[in-house]
DSSP file (Angstrom, degrees, kcal/mol; ACC not computed):
  #  RESIDUE AA STRUCTURE BP1 BP2  ACC     N-H-->O    O-->H-N    N-H-->O    O-->H-N    TCO  KAPPA ALPHA  PHI   PSI    X-CA   Y-CA   Z-CA
    1    1 A M              0   0    0      0, 0.0     2,-0.2     0, 0.0     0, 0.0   0.000 360.0 360.0 360.0 121.3  -21.3   12.4  -15.9
    2    2 A P        -     0   0    0      0, 0.0    26,-0.1     0, 0.0    25,-0.1  -0.459 360.0-154.6 -65.7 135.5  -19.4   11.9  -19.1
    3    3 A Y  S    S+     0   0    0     24,-0.3     2,-0.3    -2,-0.2    56,-0.1   0.601  74.0  30.7 -88.1 -12.7  -17.0   14.8  -19.7
    4    4 A I        -     0   0    0     23,-0.1     2,-0.2    58,-0.1    27,-0.1  -0.920  68.6-138.8-138.8 165.7  -16.8   14.4  -23.5
    5    5 A D     >  -     0   0    0     -2,-0.3     4,-2.3     1,-0.0     5,-0.2  -0.713  37.6 -97.1-117.7 174.9  -19.0   13.2  -26.3
    6    6 A Y  H  > S+     0   0    0     -2,-0.2     4,-2.5     1,-0.2     5,-0.3   0.850 121.6  55.9 -61.7 -36.6  -18.3   11.2  -29.4
    7    7 A T  H  >>S+     0   0    0      2,-0.2     4,-2.9     1,-0.2     5,-0.7   0.921 108.5  47.2 -63.3 -44.4  -17.8   14.2  -31.6
    8    8 A Y  I  >>S+     0   0    0      3,-0.2     5,-2.9     1,-0.2     4,-1.3   0.942 113.0  49.7 -61.0 -47.0  -15.1   15.7  -29.3
    9    9 A Y  I  <5S+     0   0    0     -4,-2.3     6,-2.6     3,-0.2     5,-0.4   0.912 121.4  32.1 -60.1 -44.6  -13.3   12.3  -29.1
   10   10 A T  I  <5S+     0   0    0     -4,-2.5    -2,-0.2     4,-0.2    -1,-0.2   0.888 130.3  29.6 -84.4 -39.2  -13.3   11.8  -32.9
   11   11 A N  I  <5S+     0   0    0     -4,-2.9    -3,-0.2    -5,-0.3    -2,-0.1   0.857 130.6  25.8 -93.9 -37.5  -13.0   15.3  -34.3
   12   12 A T  I  <<S+     0   0    0     -4,-1.3    -3,-0.2    -5,-0.7    -4,-0.1   0.918 133.4  30.1 -92.3 -55.1  -11.1   17.4  -31.6
   13   13 A F  S   <S-     0   0    0     -5,-2.9    -4,-0.2    -6,-0.1    -3,-0.2   0.804  90.7-147.6 -74.2 -28.6   -9.0   14.8  -29.7
   14   14 A K        -     0   0    0     -6,-0.5    -4,-0.2    -5,-0.4    -5,-0.1   0.933  29.9-178.8  58.6  50.1   -8.7   12.6  -32.8
   15   15 A G        -     0   0    0     -6,-2.6     3,-0.1     1,-0.2    -1,-0.1  -0.083  35.9 -66.5 -71.9 174.4   -8.6    9.4  -30.8
   16   16 A T  S    S-     0   0    0      1,-0.2     2,-0.3     0, 0.0    -1,-0.2  -0.205  71.2 -78.8 -60.4 156.1   -8.3    5.9  -32.1
   17   17 A S        +     0   0    0     -3,-0.1     2,-0.3    -7,-0.0    -1,-0.2  -0.404  62.4 162.0 -66.4 121.4  -11.2    4.6  -34.2
   18   18 A L        -     0   0    0     -2,-0.3     2,-0.1    -3,-0.1    -3,-0.0  -0.971  37.0-118.1-134.6 150.0  -14.1    3.5  -32.1
   19   19 A T     >  -     0   0    0     -2,-0.3     4,-2.6     1,-0.1     5,-0.2  -0.439  35.0-108.0 -77.2 164.1  -17.8    2.9  -32.9
   20   20 A Q  H  > S+     0   0    0      1,-0.2     4,-2.7     2,-0.2     5,-0.1   0.891 121.8  52.6 -58.8 -39.4  -20.4    5.0  -31.1
   21   21 A E  H  > S+     0   0    0      2,-0.2     4,-1.6     1,-0.2    -1,-0.2   0.922 109.9  46.7 -64.7 -45.1  -21.3    1.9  -29.1
   22   22 A Q  H  > S+     0   0    0      1,-0.2     4,-2.3     2,-0.2    -2,-0.2   0.935 113.8  49.2 -60.9 -46.1  -17.7    1.3  -28.0
   23   23 A F  H  X S+     0   0    0     -4,-2.6     4,-3.1     1,-0.2     5,-0.3   0.927 106.6  55.6 -58.9 -46.9  -17.3    4.9  -27.1
   24   24 A D  H  X S+     0   0    0     -4,-2.7     4,-0.8     1,-0.2    -1,-0.2   0.855 111.2  44.5 -58.2 -37.1  -20.5    5.0  -25.1
   25   25 A R  H  X S+     0   0    0     -4,-1.6     4,-1.1    -3,-0.2    -1,-0.2   0.920 117.9  43.1 -71.8 -43.8  -19.4    2.2  -22.9
   26   26 A L  H  X S+     0   0    0     -4,-2.3     4,-3.0     1,-0.2     5,-0.2   0.831 104.3  62.3 -75.8 -32.2  -15.8    3.5  -22.4
   27   27 A V  H  X S+     0   0    0     -4,-3.1     4,-2.4     1,-0.2   -24,-0.3   0.866 102.7  51.4 -64.6 -35.0  -16.7    7.2  -21.8
   28   28 A V  H  X S+     0   0    0     -4,-0.8     4,-2.1    -5,-0.3    -1,-0.2   0.944 113.9  43.4 -65.2 -46.8  -18.7    6.3  -18.7
   29   29 A R  H  X S+     0   0    0     -4,-1.1     4,-2.3     2,-0.2    -2,-0.2   0.913 114.7  49.8 -64.6 -43.1  -15.8    4.3  -17.2
   30   30 A A  H  X S+     0   0    0     -4,-3.0     4,-2.2     1,-0.2    -2,-0.2   0.911 111.3  48.5 -64.0 -42.5  -13.2    6.9  -18.2
   31   31 A S  H  X S+     0   0    0     -4,-2.4     4,-2.3    -5,-0.2    -1,-0.2   0.893 110.1  52.7 -64.8 -39.3  -15.2    9.7  -16.7
   32   32 A D  H  X S+     0   0    0     -4,-2.1     4,-2.5     2,-0.2    -2,-0.2   0.909 108.8  49.9 -60.7 -42.3  -15.6    7.7  -13.5
   33   33 A L  H  X S+     0   0    0     -4,-2.3     4,-2.4     2,-0.2    -2,-0.2   0.893 108.7  51.6 -66.0 -38.8  -11.9    7.1  -13.3
   34   34 A V  H  X S+     0   0    0     -4,-2.2     4,-1.2     1,-0.2    -1,-0.2   0.925 111.2  49.0 -61.5 -43.1  -11.2   10.8  -13.7
   35   35 A D  H  <>S+     0   0    0     -4,-2.3     5,-3.0     1,-0.2     6,-0.3   0.914 110.3  51.4 -61.0 -43.0  -13.7   11.5  -10.9
   36   36 A M  H ><5S+     0   0    0     -4,-2.5     3,-1.3     1,-0.2    -2,-0.2   0.931 111.5  44.8 -62.0 -46.5  -12.0    8.9   -8.7
   37   37 A I  H 3<5S+     0   0    0     -4,-2.4    -1,-0.2     1,-0.3    -2,-0.2   0.682 114.1  50.1 -76.8 -14.3   -8.5   10.3   -9.1
   38   38 A T  T ><5S-     0   0    0     -4,-1.2     3,-1.4    -3,-0.2    -1,-0.3   0.234 113.9-117.1-100.7  12.6   -9.7   13.9   -8.6
   39   39 A S  T < 5 -     0   0    0     -3,-1.3    -3,-0.2     1,-0.3    -2,-0.1   0.818  59.7 -73.0  55.0  35.0  -11.5   12.9   -5.4
   40   40 A Y  T > <S+     0   0    0     -5,-3.0     3,-1.3    -6,-0.2    -1,-0.3   0.723  87.7 145.8  59.0  27.2  -14.9   13.8   -7.0
   41   41 A V  T <   +     0   0    0     -3,-1.4    -1,-0.1    -6,-0.3    -2,-0.1   0.695  66.9  59.2 -68.5 -16.9  -14.2   17.5   -6.8
   42   42 A L  T >  S+     0   0    0     -7,-0.1     3,-1.7     2,-0.1    -1,-0.2   0.582  78.6 109.3 -87.7  -9.5  -16.1   18.1  -10.0
   43   43 A H  T <  S+     0   0    0     -3,-1.3     3,-0.1     1,-0.3     0, 0.0  -0.481  88.5  12.1 -68.2 132.9  -19.3   16.7   -8.7
   44   44 A G  T 3  S+     0   0    0      1,-0.3     2,-0.4    -2,-0.2    -1,-0.3   0.499 103.2 116.8  80.4   3.3  -22.0   19.3   -8.2
   45   45 A V  S <  S-     0   0    0     -3,-1.7     2,-0.9     3,-0.0    -1,-0.3  -0.864  74.7-116.9-105.6 137.6  -19.9   21.9  -10.1
   46   46 A E    >   -     0   0    0     -2,-0.4     3,-2.0     1,-0.2     4,-0.4  -0.632  26.7-155.3 -73.2 106.3  -21.1   23.5  -13.3
   47   47 A F  G >  S+     0   0    0     -2,-0.9     3,-1.5     1,-0.3    -1,-0.2   0.845  88.7  56.6 -55.4 -40.4  -18.4   22.2  -15.7
   48   48 A T  G 3  S+     0   0    0      1,-0.3    -1,-0.3    -3,-0.1    -2,-0.1   0.633 100.4  60.3 -71.0 -11.6  -18.8   25.0  -18.2
   49   49 A Q  G <  S+     0   0    0     -3,-2.0    -1,-0.3     2,-0.1    -2,-0.2   0.528  85.4  99.8 -90.7  -7.2  -18.1   27.6  -15.5
   50   50 A L  S <  S-     0   0    0     -3,-1.5     5,-0.0    -4,-0.4    -3,-0.0  -0.336  91.5 -79.1 -74.5 160.6  -14.7   26.2  -14.7
   51   51 A A     >  -     0   0    0      1,-0.1     4,-2.3     4,-0.1     3,-0.4  -0.253  42.1-116.9 -56.2 146.5  -11.5   27.8  -16.1
   52   52 A Q  H  > S+     0   0    0      1,-0.2     4,-3.0     2,-0.2     5,-0.2   0.858 114.0  57.3 -58.9 -37.8  -10.9   26.9  -19.7
   53   53 A L  H  > S+     0   0    0      2,-0.2     4,-2.5     1,-0.2    -1,-0.2   0.915 108.4  46.8 -58.7 -43.4   -7.6   25.1  -18.8
   54   54 A I  H  > S+     0   0    0     -3,-0.4     4,-2.4     2,-0.2     5,-0.3   0.944 113.7  47.3 -65.4 -47.7   -9.5   22.8  -16.4
   55   55 A Q  H  X S+     0   0    0     -4,-2.3     4,-2.2     1,-0.2    -2,-0.2   0.945 114.6  46.8 -57.7 -49.3  -12.2   22.0  -18.9
   56   56 A D  H  X S+     0   0    0     -4,-3.0     4,-2.4     1,-0.2    -1,-0.2   0.914 114.8  45.3 -61.4 -44.7   -9.8   21.4  -21.7
   57   57 A N  H  X S+     0   0    0     -4,-2.5     4,-2.5    -5,-0.2    -1,-0.2   0.840 110.9  52.1 -73.6 -32.6   -7.5   19.1  -19.7
   58   58 A V  H  X S+     0   0    0     -4,-2.4     4,-2.3    -5,-0.2    -1,-0.2   0.910 112.0  47.9 -66.2 -40.9  -10.3   17.1  -18.1
   59   59 A K  H  X S+     0   0    0     -4,-2.2     4,-2.5    -5,-0.3    -2,-0.2   0.934 113.3  46.9 -63.7 -45.7  -11.7   16.5  -21.6
   60   60 A K  H  X S+     0   0    0     -4,-2.4     4,-2.7     1,-0.2    -2,-0.2   0.903 111.9  51.2 -62.7 -41.0   -8.2   15.5  -22.9
   61   61 A A  H  X S+     0   0    0     -4,-2.5     4,-2.1     2,-0.2    -1,-0.2   0.908 110.9  48.2 -63.2 -41.8   -7.7   13.2  -19.8
   62   62 A T  H  X S+     0   0    0     -4,-2.3     4,-2.0     2,-0.2    -2,-0.2   0.927 113.5  46.8 -64.0 -45.4  -11.0   11.5  -20.4
   63   63 A A  H  X S+     0   0    0     -4,-2.5     4,-2.3     1,-0.2    -2,-0.2   0.904 111.6  51.1 -64.1 -41.5  -10.3   11.0  -24.1
   64   64 A A  H  X S+     0   0    0     -4,-2.7     4,-2.3     1,-0.2    -1,-0.2   0.875 109.1  51.4 -63.8 -37.1   -6.8    9.7  -23.3
   65   65 A Q  H  X S+     0   0    0     -4,-2.1     4,-2.8     2,-0.2     5,-0.2   0.886 108.5  51.3 -68.2 -37.9   -8.2    7.2  -20.8
   66   66 A I  H  X S+     0   0    0     -4,-2.0     4,-2.5     2,-0.2    -2,-0.2   0.944 111.6  47.1 -60.8 -47.6  -10.7    5.9  -23.4
   67   67 A E  H  X S+     0   0    0     -4,-2.3     4,-2.2     1,-0.2    -2,-0.2   0.891 112.7  50.1 -61.9 -40.4   -7.9    5.4  -25.8
   68   68 A Y  H  X S+     0   0    0     -4,-2.3     4,-1.2     2,-0.2    -2,-0.2   0.932 111.2  47.1 -64.0 -48.1   -5.8    3.7  -23.2
   69   69 A M  H  <>S+     0   0    0     -4,-2.8     5,-3.3     1,-0.2     3,-0.4   0.903 112.1  51.3 -63.0 -40.0   -8.6    1.3  -22.1
   70   70 A D  H ><5S+     0   0    0     -4,-2.5     3,-1.3     1,-0.2    -1,-0.2   0.903 106.8  53.5 -63.1 -40.5   -9.4    0.5  -25.8
   71   71 A S  H 3<5S+     0   0    0     -4,-2.2    -1,-0.2     1,-0.3    -2,-0.2   0.759 109.6  49.5 -66.7 -23.1   -5.7   -0.3  -26.4
   72   72 A L  T 3<5S-     0   0    0     -4,-1.2    -1,-0.3    -3,-0.4    -2,-0.2   0.385 135.5 -80.5 -96.7   2.8   -5.7   -2.8  -23.5
   73   73 A G  T < 5S-     0   0    0     -3,-1.3     3,-0.3    -4,-0.3     2,-0.2   0.520  73.3 -81.4 114.8   5.7   -8.9   -4.5  -24.6
   74   74 A G  S > <S-     0   0    0     -5,-3.3     3,-1.6     1,-0.2     4,-0.2  -0.647  83.0 -18.1 106.3-158.7  -11.7   -2.4  -23.5
   75   75 A E  G >  S+     0   0    0      1,-0.3     3,-1.3    -2,-0.2     4,-0.3   0.696 117.3  72.3 -68.2 -21.6  -13.7   -1.8  -20.3
   76   76 A L  G > >S+     0   0    0     -3,-0.3     3,-1.3     1,-0.3     5,-1.3   0.693  79.0  79.3 -67.3 -16.0  -12.6   -5.0  -18.6
   77   77 A T  G X 5S+     0   0    0     -3,-1.6     3,-0.9     1,-0.3    -1,-0.3   0.817  88.1  55.1 -62.0 -29.5   -9.1   -3.5  -18.1
   78   78 A I  G < 5S+     0   0    0     -3,-1.3    -1,-0.3     1,-0.2    -2,-0.2   0.634 108.2  49.5 -79.7 -11.0  -10.4   -1.5  -15.2
   79   79 A H  G < 5S-     0   0    0     -3,-1.3    -1,-0.2    -4,-0.3    -2,-0.2   0.300 122.8-101.2-104.5   7.0  -11.6   -4.7  -13.5
   80   80 A G  T < 5 -     0   0    0     -3,-0.9    -3,-0.2    -4,-0.3    -2,-0.1   0.976  47.7-171.1  70.0  55.8   -8.4   -6.6  -14.0
   81   81 A G      < +     0   0    0     -5,-1.3    -4,-0.1     2,-0.1    -1,-0.1   0.650  59.5  65.9 -60.1 -22.5   -9.8   -8.6  -16.9
   82   82 A S  S    S-     0   0    0     -5,-0.1     2,-0.1    -6,-0.1     0, 0.0  -0.867  82.8-123.7-107.4 134.9   -7.0  -11.1  -17.3
   83   83 A P        -     0   0    0      0, 0.0     3,-0.1     0, 0.0    -2,-0.1  -0.400   9.6-140.9 -70.0 150.9   -6.2  -13.7  -14.6
   84   84 A S  S    S+     0   0    0      1,-0.2    11,-3.8    10,-0.1     2,-0.3   0.688  84.9  20.3 -87.0 -18.7   -2.6  -13.7  -13.2
   85   85 A S  E     -A   94   0A   0      9,-0.3     2,-0.4     2,-0.0     9,-0.2  -0.993  62.3-172.9-150.2 146.7   -2.4  -17.5  -13.1
   86   86 A V  E     -A   93   0A   0      7,-3.0     7,-3.2    -2,-0.3     2,-0.4  -1.000   3.2-168.2-138.5 135.9   -4.2  -20.4  -14.9
   87   87 A S  E     +A   92   0A   0     -2,-0.4     2,-0.4     5,-0.2     5,-0.2  -0.994   9.5 172.6-127.9 131.1   -4.0  -24.1  -14.2
   88   88 A I  E >   -A   91   0A   0      3,-2.5     3,-2.3    -2,-0.4     2,-0.2  -0.931  68.2 -53.9-134.7 109.3   -5.4  -26.9  -16.5
   89   89 A G  T 3  S-     0   0    0     -2,-0.4     0, 0.0     1,-0.3     0, 0.0  -0.431 123.8 -16.4  59.9-125.3   -4.4  -30.4  -15.5
   90   90 A N  T 3  S+     0   0    0     -2,-0.2     2,-0.4    -3,-0.1    -1,-0.3   0.530 118.2  99.9 -86.2  -7.2   -0.6  -30.4  -15.3
   91   91 A F  E <   +A   88   0A   0     -3,-2.3    -3,-2.5     2,-0.0     2,-0.4  -0.651  49.7 179.4 -83.8 133.3   -0.3  -27.2  -17.3
   92   92 A N  E     -A   87   0A   0     -2,-0.4     2,-0.4    -5,-0.2    -5,-0.2  -0.994   8.5-174.4-136.3 128.1    0.2  -24.0  -15.2
   93   93 A Y  E     -A   86   0A   0     -7,-3.2    -7,-3.0    -2,-0.4     2,-0.4  -0.986   4.7-178.4-121.7 131.2    0.6  -20.5  -16.5
   94   94 A Q  E     -A   85   0A   0     -2,-0.4     2,-0.5    -9,-0.2    -9,-0.3  -0.994  26.3-129.6-131.5 129.1    1.5  -17.6  -14.3
   95   95 A D        -     0   0    0    -11,-3.8    -2,-0.0    -2,-0.4   -11,-0.0  -0.632  16.3-166.6 -75.8 123.3    1.9  -14.0  -15.4
   96   96 A S        +     0   0    0     -2,-0.5    -1,-0.1     2,-0.0   -12,-0.0   0.522  54.6 102.7 -90.3  -5.1    5.2  -12.7  -14.1
   97   97 A G  S    S-     0   0    0      1,-0.1     3,-0.1   -13,-0.1    -2,-0.0  -0.247  82.2-116.8 -75.5 166.2    4.3   -9.1  -14.8
   98   98 A E        -     0   0    0      1,-0.2    -1,-0.1    -2,-0.0     2,-0.1   0.551  62.8-103.7 -77.2  -8.1    3.3   -6.5  -12.2
   99   99 A G        -     0   0    0      2,-0.0     2,-0.3   -15,-0.0    -1,-0.2  -0.124  42.6 -67.6  97.9 158.1   -0.1   -6.1  -13.9
  100  100 A Q        -     0   0    0     -3,-0.1     2,-0.2    -2,-0.1   -20,-0.0  -0.604  48.4-112.4 -85.9 141.0   -1.3   -3.4  -16.1
  101  101 A Q        -     0   0    0     -2,-0.3    -1,-0.1     1,-0.1    -2,-0.0  -0.483  16.6-147.4 -67.6 141.2   -2.0    0.1  -14.7
  102  102 A V  S    S+     0   0    0     -2,-0.2     2,-0.5     1,-0.1    -1,-0.1   0.862  83.0  53.4 -77.2 -37.8   -5.7    1.0  -14.7
  103  103 A I  S    S-     0   0    0    -70,-0.0    -1,-0.1   -35,-0.0    -2,-0.0  -0.855  89.7-118.9-106.5 132.0   -5.1    4.7  -15.3
  104  104 A S    >>  -     0   0    0     -2,-0.5     3,-1.1     1,-0.1     4,-1.0  -0.424  18.0-131.5 -64.2 135.0   -3.0    5.9  -18.2
  105  105 A P  H 3> S+     0   0    0      0, 0.0     4,-1.6     0, 0.0     3,-0.2   0.822 106.8  61.9 -58.0 -30.6    0.0    7.9  -17.1
  106  106 A I  H 3> S+     0   0    0      1,-0.2     4,-2.3     2,-0.2     5,-0.2   0.801  94.2  63.0 -67.3 -27.3   -0.9   10.7  -19.6
  107  107 A V  H <> S+     0   0    0     -3,-1.1     4,-2.1     2,-0.2    -1,-0.2   0.930 103.3  47.9 -61.3 -45.0   -4.2   11.2  -17.7
  108  108 A I  H  X S+     0   0    0     -4,-1.0     4,-2.1     1,-0.2    -1,-0.2   0.906 110.4  52.3 -61.4 -41.7   -2.2   12.2  -14.6
  109  109 A N  H  < S+     0   0    0     -4,-1.6    -1,-0.2     1,-0.2    -2,-0.2   0.872 109.4  49.0 -64.8 -36.8   -0.1   14.6  -16.8
  110  110 A Y  H  < S+     0   0    0     -4,-2.3    -1,-0.2     1,-0.2    -2,-0.2   0.890 116.8  42.2 -67.0 -38.4   -3.2   16.2  -18.2
  111  111 A L  H >X>S+     0   0    0     -4,-2.1     3,-1.5     1,-0.2     5,-0.6   0.725  93.8  82.2 -83.7 -21.9   -4.7   16.7  -14.8
  112  112 A R  G ><5S+     0   0    0     -4,-2.1     3,-1.0     1,-0.3     5,-0.2   0.890  91.6  47.0 -53.4 -48.3   -1.6   17.9  -12.9
  113  113 A P  G 345S+     0   0    0      0, 0.0    -1,-0.3     0, 0.0    -2,-0.1   0.584 100.9  69.3 -74.7  -4.7   -1.7   21.5  -14.0
  114  114 A T  G <45S-     0   0    0     -3,-1.5    -2,-0.2    -4,-0.2   -60,-0.1   0.707  99.0-127.8 -83.8 -19.5   -5.5   21.8  -13.2
  115  115 A G  T X<5S+     0   0    0     -3,-1.0     3,-1.2    -4,-0.6    -3,-0.1   0.418  77.7 118.0  84.7  -1.6   -5.1   21.6   -9.4
  116  116 A L  T 3 < +     0   0    0     -5,-0.6   -75,-0.2     1,-0.2    -4,-0.1   0.634  67.0  59.3 -74.9 -12.9   -7.7   18.8   -9.3
  117  117 A L  T 3  S+     0   0    0     -6,-0.4    -1,-0.2    -5,-0.2     2,-0.2   0.470  74.3 125.0 -92.5  -1.7   -5.1   16.3   -8.0
  118  118 A Y    <   -     0   0    0     -3,-1.2    -6,-0.0     1,-0.1     0, 0.0  -0.391  34.6-179.5 -62.2 126.5   -4.5   18.3   -4.8
  119  119 A K        +     0   0    0     -2,-0.2    -1,-0.1     2,-0.1    -3,-0.0   0.291  44.6 105.7-111.7   7.3   -5.1   16.2   -1.7
  120  120 A G  S    S-     0   0    0      1,-0.1     2,-0.5     0, 0.0    -2,-0.0  -0.029  75.4 -94.6 -78.7-173.7   -4.3   18.7    0.9
  121  121 A V        -     0   0    0      2,-0.0     2,-0.3     0, 0.0    -1,-0.1  -0.890  30.2-142.0-107.3 131.8   -6.6   20.6    3.2
  122  122 A S        -     0   0    0     -2,-0.5     2,-0.5     2,-0.0     0, 0.0  -0.717  11.4-152.5 -91.1 144.4   -7.8   24.1    2.3
  123  123 A V        -     0   0    0     -2,-0.3     2,-0.4     2,-0.0    -2,-0.0  -0.973   8.4-167.1-119.3 129.1   -8.2   26.7    5.1
  124  124 A R        -     0   0    0     -2,-0.5     2,-0.4     2,-0.0    -2,-0.0  -0.937  16.2-134.7-115.6 137.9  -10.7   29.5    4.9
  125  125 A E              0   0    0     -2,-0.4    -2,-0.0     1,-0.1     0, 0.0  -0.712 360.0 360.0 -87.4 140.7  -10.8   32.5    7.1
  126  126 A C              0   0    0     -2,-0.4    -1,-0.1     0, 0.0    -2,-0.0   0.437 360.0 360.0 -92.9 360.0  -14.1   33.5    8.4
């Protein structure tokens, strides 16, 4: 489920310029990544019933991830779109970098105060 729409991205977040088509492709991937790093705790939850801080920060995190993926070349960035080594005849190129992070560091910073990154075990008294 996408956490934001094109209007939010362009008018509220004021993200980098994207067409509606580009946005539509990236918002699905960005929302999926937010779900993955939050261990899918938002699935089955009525988003509008969550605390305003959580709603706002999830939206900002999604928009920031869209902007990040766009800056790295689009949706292929989450699949490792660039090869780390290429050989053609006697020519060999090898990327010496560690590789690009899939998730923007700012996404983690937006989600940290929401409690959605908590990986511990909750205990309930009966």
